[in-house]
C-alpha positions in Angstrom: -45.6 -35.9 12.1 -44.7 -32.7 14.1 -41.3 -31.5 13.3 -41.4 -28.8 16.0 -41.2 -25.1 15.4 -40.0 -23.9 12.0 -36.3 -22.9 11.8 -35.8 -19.2 12.1 -32.5 -17.5 11.3 -31.6 -15.4 14.2 -29.9 -12.1 13.6 -26.7 -11.3 15.4 -23.1 -10.2 14.9 -22.2 -13.2 12.7 -25.1 -12.6 10.2 -24.5 -8.8 10.3 -20.9 -9.3 9.3 -21.8 -11.9 6.6 -24.3 -9.4 5.2 -21.5 -6.7 5.1 -19.4 -9.1 3.0 -22.3 -9.8 0.7 -22.8 -6.1 0.1 -19.0 -5.6 -0.5 -19.1 -8.4 -3.1 -22.1 -6.9 -4.8 -20.3 -3.5 -5.0 -17.2 -5.2 -6.5 -19.3 -6.9 -9.1 -20.6 -3.5 -10.2 -17.1 -2.0 -10.3 -15.1 -4.6 -12.2 -13.5 -1.9 -14.4 -11.1 -0.9 -11.5 -8.5 -2.9 -9.7 -10.4 -5.1 -7.2 -7.8 -7.7 -6.3 -6.9 -6.1 -3.0 -10.5 -5.8 -2.0 -11.1 -9.4 -2.9 -8.3 -10.4 -0.7 -9.7 -8.3 2.1 -13.1 -9.9 1.8 -11.5 -13.4 1.7 -9.7 -12.7 4.9 -12.9 -11.4 6.6 -14.8 -14.5 5.4 -12.1 -16.7 6.9 -12.5 -14.9 10.2 -16.3 -15.5 10.0 -15.6 -19.2 9.2 -13.6 -19.6 12.3 -16.5 -18.3 14.4 -19.2 -20.4 12.8 -19.9 -22.4 16.0 -19.6 -19.5 18.4 -23.3 -18.5 18.9 -22.6 -16.0 21.7 -23.6 -13.2 19.4 -27.2 -14.5 19.5 -27.4 -14.2 23.2 -29.4 -16.5 25.4 -32.3 -16.8 22.9 -30.8 -19.9 21.2 -32.0 -23.1 22.7 -29.7 -26.1 22.6 -31.7 -28.0 19.9 -31.7 -25.0 17.7 -28.0 -24.3 17.9 -27.3 -27.2 15.4 -29.5 -25.6 12.8 -27.9 -22.1 13.4 -24.5 -23.6 12.9 -25.6 -25.4 9.7 -27.1 -22.2 8.4 -23.9 -20.3 9.1 -21.8 -22.9 7.3 -24.1 -22.5 4.3 -23.6 -18.7 4.4 -19.8 -19.2 4.5 -20.0 -21.6 1.6 -22.1 -19.2 -0.4 -19.7 -16.3 0.3 -16.7 -18.4 -0.8 -18.6 -19.4 -4.0 -19.3 -15.8 -4.8 -15.7 -14.8 -4.1 -14.5 -17.6 -6.5 -16.9 -16.5 -9.2 -16.0 -12.8 -8.9 -12.2 -13.7 -8.9 -12.7 -15.7 -12.1 -14.5 -12.8 -13.7 -11.8 -10.3 -12.6 -9.1 -12.7 -13.9 -10.8 -13.0 -17.3 -11.2 -9.2 -17.5 -7.5 -8.8 -16.7 -6.4 -11.3 -19.3 -8.6 -9.6 -21.9 -7.1 -6.2 -21.0 -3.6 -7.6 -21.4 -4.5 -9.1 -24.8 -5.9 -5.7 -25.9 -2.7 -4.0 -24.7 -0.5 -6.5 -26.5 -2.4 -6.1 -29.8 -2.1 -2.3 -29.6 1.6 -2.6 -28.7 2.3 -5.0 -31.6 0.5 -2.6 -34.0 2.8 0.3 -33.1 6.0 -1.8 -33.0 5.5 -3.8 -36.3 8.5 -3.3 -38.6 8.0 -1.1 -41.6 9.1 -2.7 -44.9 12.2 -1.0 -46.4 10.7 -0.7 -49.9 7.2 -1.5 -51.1 6.8 -4.9 -52.7 5.3 -5.2 -56.1 2.2 -7.2 -56.6 2.7 -10.5 -58.4 2.2 -10.3 -62.2 -1.2 -10.9 -63.6 -1.3 -14.4 -65.3 -2.0 -14.4 -69.0 -3.9 -17.1 -70.7 
C-alpha cells in the first residue's frame, strides 16, 4: 500500500511564531523565581492569535499542494494544543510557587506578631509516688 510521500512540516511564518512562543515558555520555566504572570498572559494572547490563523497557509507560499494542506492544518492544531498544555503546566507551577511563598510569608509574619506572655508560667509540679 503506497501512502504517498511522507508528510513534511513546512517552515513558514506560523511555525516561526510558534517556535518563538516555545522559546519564551522555556525561558519562563527557567526563571520561575520572578513574577511571570504578565509574560504568561502575553504568550497566551499570542498563542490565541496563532490559533486564529491555523488554517491560513499563505505563509507557506505556493509550495503546499491541496492534499497536503489538510496535514499542515492538523499539524498546526497539534502545535497549538501543545503550546496551551505547556502554558497550563507552567501556570500551575507558578501558582503553586506563589501559594508556597505566601505561606512562608504568613509563617514569618505570625512568628513576629505572636503575643508575648505577661508572666512566665510555672511548669506543672512533678508527681510523687
